[in-house]
N, C-alpha and C positions, 0 to 999 in steps of 0.2 A: 416667532410671529409677534408683530406689534398690534395692539388694539388702539387705533387712534380715536380720540374723543374730542368734543368741542373745546375750543380754546379762544382766547382773545389775542389778536395779532395787530400791533400798532393801533390799538383802540377799536378795531373792527372785528366782528366775529368771522372766523374762518370756518369753512364748511367741511365737516367730516362726520362719520358715524361710527357706532360701536359694533364690533362683530358680535353676532348672536351666538348663543351656545345652548347646549342642551340643559371669658367666664368670670367673671367675678362681679359680686354686687357691692366694690367700692366702685390794631384795626383802625384803619384811618380812612380808606377810600370807600365810596359807595359800593354796595354789593353788586356783583354782576347780575343778580336776579332782576334788577330794575331795567336792565337792557333787554329790549324785546328779542324774542327768538327770530332769527332771520327768516325771511319769507321764501328764499330760494330753497329748493330741496337739497338735502345733503348728497354729496357725491358718494359713489361706492367706496367702501373702505379698502384701501390697498393692503396687501399683505407683503411688505418688503422683505427681502432677504439680503444678507450681506453678500452672498455669492449666488446670484440667480443663474439658472441654466441659460447659456448663451444661445442666441438664434444662429442661423447659418452665417449671418453677417453681423457679428457682435458690434455694438456701438462702443467706440473706445472711451475709456474713462477720462474725463477732462483733467488737464494738468493743473495742479495747484500753483498759483502765481505769486503768493505772498500777500495778496489782497485779503482783507478780513471782513467777516461779518461778526458783529458783537451785539450784546444786548443784556437784558435782565429777565430772569425767569421768576415769576411770582405765582402764588396760589392763595385762595381764600381759606382762612382758618376761622371757624365759628367757635367762639368761647362759650363757657358755661355760665349760667346764672349762679347765684349763691345757693340755690336749691338743687343744682345739678342738671337742670334742663339746658338745652342749647339756646343761645341768644343770637339769632340771625341778624337782628337789627344792629348788633355790635360787631358784625363780621370784620375781620382784620385782613389786610393784604400783606402777606409776608414773603420773604425771599425763599425760593426753593434752594436749599443749601446742599452743596456737594452731590448734586444729581448729574446724570449723564446727558449731554447734549450732542446730537449728531447732525451732520449736514448731509442731506440726501439729494441726489440728482433726480431728473424727471422719471428715471427708471427705478427709483427708490434704492439705488446703490449708495452705500456709505462712502462719502468722500473725506470726511474728517470727524473727529470726536473731540470733546472737551468735557471738563467737569466744572460746574459752577462753584464760585467761591462762597464765603460765608454771607455775602450780601446778594447772592443769586446771579452774579455777573458771569458772563462767559465770553470767550472769543474763539472764533474758528477761522482757519485759513480757507479761502475759497478760490476756485478758478474764476477768471473774469468772463463777463458776457456769457454766463451759463445759467440756465434755469435750475434753481435749487430751492430747497425748503429746509427750514430748521425744525427739528423734532426734539422733544425732551422725553427721554425714557424714565419710567419710574424705577430707576436703578441708583443705588448709592454704594460706591466702592471706595475702599482705601487700600493702598498697596505699599505704604512705606514701612516704618517700624511697627505700625498697626495694620493688620490685614483683616478686612471683612468685606462681605458682598451681600447686600440686601436688594431684593427686587419685589415689586408688587405685581401679581399676576391674577388672572381671572380663573379661579378653580372650576368654574362652570363652563368655561370655553377653552378646554384643553390647555390650560396654563398660559393663555395669551398674555404677553407683557403689555401693561398699560403705557400709553404714550400720548402726548399732545403734540400737534404739529401745526405750523403755519402753512399758508398756501405756497404753491410753486410760484416763484417770481425771479426775474432776471437779476443776476448779481451785479450787472453793470461793470463799470471800469474803476470805481472808487470804493473805498471802505464804506460800509453801511451798517445801520443799526436795525435789529429786529428783536423786539421785546415780545414775550409770550406770557400769557396769564391763564391759569386754570381756575375757572369760576366754580363756585359751589353748586350752581344750578338752581339755587333757591330764588324765588321771585317774591320780594316783599309786597308787591302789589296784590298778589293773591294769597300770600302767606302760605306758600306751598312750593314744591318743586314744579318747574315747568314740565319736567319729565324725569321720573325717578330713575330711569335707566341712564340719564346723562348727568353725571356728577363728577366732572373732570378733576376737581380739586381733591377728591377722596384719596387716590393713591399717593398724592404728594403730601397731604396732611399726615397720612400713615407714616411715610418716610420721615417727615419732620419730627414726629414723636420718637422715632428710632434714632434720628440724628441727636436729639437732646440726650438720649440715653447713652449712645456710644461716646459722645463728647464728654459726658460726665465720667464714664468708665475710663476713658483714655487719660483724663486728668488724675485719676486715682491710681492707675496701675501703669508700670512701665510697659514697653512694647509687647503686644500679644497678638496671637492669631486666632481668629474664630472661623469655623467653617461657614460656607454659604448658608444663608437662611432665606427661605421663600415666604413671602407675606401674601396670603391668599385672601383676596377680597372680591366680592361681587354684590351687586344690588339684589341678587337672588339669595344671598346667604341669610338664613333665617334660624329661628329657635326650635324648629322641628328636628328631632334626632333621626338621622338617616344617612344617605350617601353624600359625601362632600362634593362630588361632581355634579350633584343636583342642587347644591346649596343648602342641604339639610344638615347644618352643623350642630344644632342644639345650643351651642354657646361659643363665644370666642375662646380659643384655647391653643396651647402649644403642644405639638406632637414631636417628642424627642426622636422617634424612629425616622421621621421624614426631615427633621431639622426645619420645621415649618410652623408658622403661626396661621391659624385660620380665623378670619375676622368677620363678624356679623355685618350685614349691609342692608338689612330690611327696614327701609324707611317706614315710619308710622308704626313700627313694631319695636325692633331693637337694632340699631346700627351704630357701629363703634368707630368710624373713621375719625371723628373729632373727640372721642373719649380717650385722651392721651393717657389718663390713669390706667385704663384697661389695657391699652397697647403696651405701656411701659411695664405693667405688671407681668404680661406674658413675655416680654423681652427678658425680664429677670429670670423667668423659668428657663429660657434659652441659655442665659449666662450660667445658671446653676448647672445645666447639662454639660456645657462645653468648657467652662473655666473654673467651675467650683464642683459642687456635688449636691445631689438631691436624693434622698431616700424616700420621698413621698410616695404613698400608694394611691394618691389621687382621690377621686370621689367628691360628692357634694360637700359643701362647707359654707359657713357664714361667719360673720363677726361675733355671733353669740353662741356658736357651737363649741362644745367641748370635744376636742379632736385627738386622734392619734398624734403624738408629739411631732412626728416627722412631717405630717401634713400641716400641722399648725405652724411649724417653723418655716416651711417652704412658702406657704401662703402669706404668712406675716412678713417674711423677708420681701416678697414681691409687692405687697401693699406698702410697706415702709419705703421701699425704693421709689415707688411711684409718688408717694407723698413728699419725699425729699426733692424729687425733680419738680414738683409743683411749686416749691418755694415757700409755701405757707402751710404745708402739712395736710393739704386737702386732697381727698380722693373723690373724683366725680364720675358719675356714669349716667348718661341720658338714655331715655327710651320713651315709648308711647307715641301717640298721634302727634305729628309735627315735632317729635323729639322734645315734647314739653313736659314730660314726666322725668323722673330720675331721682338721684340722691347725691348729696355731697356730705362727706363725713371727715372730721378732723382727727388726725392721729396725734396732734398736739394735746388735745383734750376732747374727750367724749364721755357720755354718761353711761355707756354700756357696762354692765356689772360683772360679766363673766371675765375672770382674771386667773391667770396661771400659766404653767408651762405647756398647757394643752390649748391655749387660746391664741388664734391668729391676731386678734385685736391687741392682746398684750404684747406679742412679739413686735408688731408694727409700731406700737407706741414706744417701746424700749428703743428700737432702732432709730426712730425719728428724734427722740430725746437725746440719744447719743450724738446725733448729727447737729441739731439746731443750737442757736446761741441763746435761746430763752430758757432759763433755768428756774424750775419751781422747787418746792419742797421735795427732797429726795432725789433731785436731779442736779448734780453739780458738774456734769461733763458736757463739753461742747467740742467734739472731736472733728467735726466735718465728715465728709463721706469717705475719704481715703482709708482710714483705719478699718471701717466697716468692710469695704471691698477687699482690702488686704487680708482681713481675717478669714473671709469665706474662700479666698484663693490660696491661702497658706496650706502647706502640707499637713500642719497640725490639725487642720479641719478636713481637708480632702482625703487624707490617707489614714484617718484614725479608725480604730476598731469600733468605737461607739457610733451609734446612729446620729445623723444630722439633727440637731435639736438646739434649743436655746442654751443648753448646758455646754454643748460642744462649741458653739459660737463664743460664749463667754470665756471659755478656756483659751480659745485661739486669740481673742482680743486681748486678754491678759498677757499672753505671750508676745503680742505685737506692740503694745503700748505700756510703758512702765508707769507705775503709780496709779493705775485705774481700778485695782482690785476692790478696794474698800468702797469707793463711790459707785462702782458698777454693782456691787452687791446690794447697795441701798436702792438703786434703781430697780433691780430685779425684785427685791422684797416689796417695793411699792406696787408691783404687779403680781404679788403673791407667788413669786418664784423663789424658793429657799434652798434648793439643792445646790451642791457644789461639785466641781470636777466634771469630767466628761460623762460620767455616769449618774450625775445628779444625786450624789450621796447625801443623805440627811433630809431629803424633800419631805415636807409634812402636809402639803396640800394635795388631797386625794380627789378633788373635784366631785365629791359625793359618791365615788365608787371605791369602796373599801379595799378592793382586791388589787389596786394598781400600784401600791407601794410595797417595798421600795421600787424605784423606777426600774432597776435591774436586779433580778435575783441572782445570787451567786450559785453557780452549778459546779459541784465537785463530786467528792466521793459519796455523799449521802443524797438520797432522793429529796427533791423539793416539790412543793405544791404550787402550781401556777394556774390561774383561772382566767377564762375568757367570758366576758359578760356583755350582753346587749341591752343593759339597763338604760343607756343613753342613746341607743340607736345601733344600727347595723354597719358593717364594713369598716369605716374609718373613724367611728366614734371612740371616745375615750373608753378604754376597758375591753374592747373587743380583742385586742392583741396584747400579749404579755412579753416582756423582754428578759432574757437571761444572759449571763456572761461567764466565760471561763477562759483559762489560759493553759497552754501546753508548753513545756520546756523542750520537748524533743518530738521528732516524728513518731506518730503512734497510730495503730489501728484502734479506733474507738467506736462504740455503739451508743446511739441515742434512742431512748425508749420513752414514749408517752402512753400512759394508761389512764383511762377514766377513773376518777376517784369519787366524784359526787356531781350532782346536778341532774340534768335530763338523763333518762335511761339510755337514750341513743345519742351518741356524740360522734363527731368526725374530726378527731384531732389532726391538725396540720402543723408543720414546722419548717422554718427556713433558716439555714445556717450561713452566716456571713463572716468574712475576714477582711478587715480594712475596707468595709463598704461594698465588697464584691461577694456575690452569691456563690457559695461553695457547694451547697447541697440542698435540694428540696425534698421534704418528706411529705408526700401528698397522696398516699394510697387511699382507696375508698374504704379501707377496713373500718369497721365499727368499733369505737371505743379504744382503738389501739393504733399506734403509729411507731415504726421503728426503722432504723437503717444503720448499717455499718459502713465505715469509711476510713481511709487513711488520711490523717491530718498532719499538716506541717506545723512546726513550732510557731507560736504567736498567740495573739488575743482574738477571741471569737465572741460573737453575739448570736443568740438564738431567739428567733421570733416564733411564738406559738399562738395558735388560736383554735377555736372550734369553727369549722367551715360553716356550720349552721348559723353562726353569728356574723358571717361574712357574705351571705347569699342574698342580702337585701329583702329577706322574707321574715317579717316580724313574728310569724306564726311558728317558726322553727327556732331552735337554740334556746339560750337562757344563760344562767350562771353555771358554766361548765368548768369543773376543776379537774386538773390532771396531775398525776404523779410523773415527774420528769426525772429520768436517770441518765447519767453519763457513765458508761462502763468501759 
């Protein structure tokens, strides 16, 4: 089902209406907002189908004659100010690149399809002397050496696909031109939206952000295939946590289970259709999922948080990627009344003081400095983006026994690019990252949590003490989880035992065993102060993640500095 929205056709507003329905804190033409809303009432929104149920006397499909309708598809992009708010007065008219254009007859049957080029141009073959209209679907597809499919739908209206359409008009007997434009819906005269439910440019701005990201990715990697990704946006999508079908998203986020990005659209609250940094951040989480690897456990985070290293790397990678696409290292996010609040932060330089292997800010700064051509003290590398993408897609990264972290990335990059080991070590040290190898051996920065070093404890014949602490916070804060590592030379039946050693009198030890990033066994019984399991393990390298569930439950009144004796028998 298509959801048609208001558009401009040949300089005049065409009439249509919208079908009703039930994360991160980083222009040349006049805006259509100055064009008055048409006085005529919108027509009822059609629900076209590619193959409608025929009547008893079906109307024959017109024969394509070689005659063409061509034109250009554009949309309004609203840029950010230097402070991160949206600047509607500087709205830019940009081409809708690589989007799907369809020719519909008066019964809304699809007669022809095309894809716009990089300047928004399209051409469709049309039957002569036939009433037709041109529609543009919020769909971006590529099917050559690179394969992907992105579409913007309304998650609050049963997944209706967004589309703009011109009016029905006769094709005549000669070639003709029909240009369509998706306006922002903002009216400079009143400094507000004419109608917050009518923002036709939004789906195409979202696709443009993804176009920038896929284009950059394709320049960095040889041909690849990504699964379909659905981009869910609605003016109803808000920051209340609840049901997605009601628009209660909580935040913009990527859902790996659905291969879908859910995007805020709450005008005067938080709406992200023009926040390219946010959209490209979430796109990188999609890339992690389908082309690379993510071991992140998610949860709340900020640029000044000290985080579980897996979360820090994932969020830092996404921030850094968005900053690279920005071209100047800036990550912007608008919000508030009229989208006049927000922030813009530079990952080329900022004054945030939290630094280390547990900081998403440090990770983003390292990645941006690897990319950019501006070199400061401690930064002598300008690699561009290709080696960064190559590193996270390389099997040394995706299939390694160690968790995804800045250490694993640095190891993969060293394997991809010769002669970078010493200058890369200097860049890492500038951000207080000192460990080496995939396991971060020799790291000295404990982030003020004494129990987090070494990064991985060696688990072997003798018991080791591993502690889980909520000193800096619950769930994904630095210290809540501890990592251990061991190797097996042959297939064996082994037992893992965790026993309370010190700390709160009542603990709930949990453990998760991984091999090459894949979960092998969960040890999560409700037993107090004890956890154990026996299992037959194949040869190879393993990592064990342990914690006290009381430090993971987001309840600051439970947990503490819980230490366990860990044995591998």
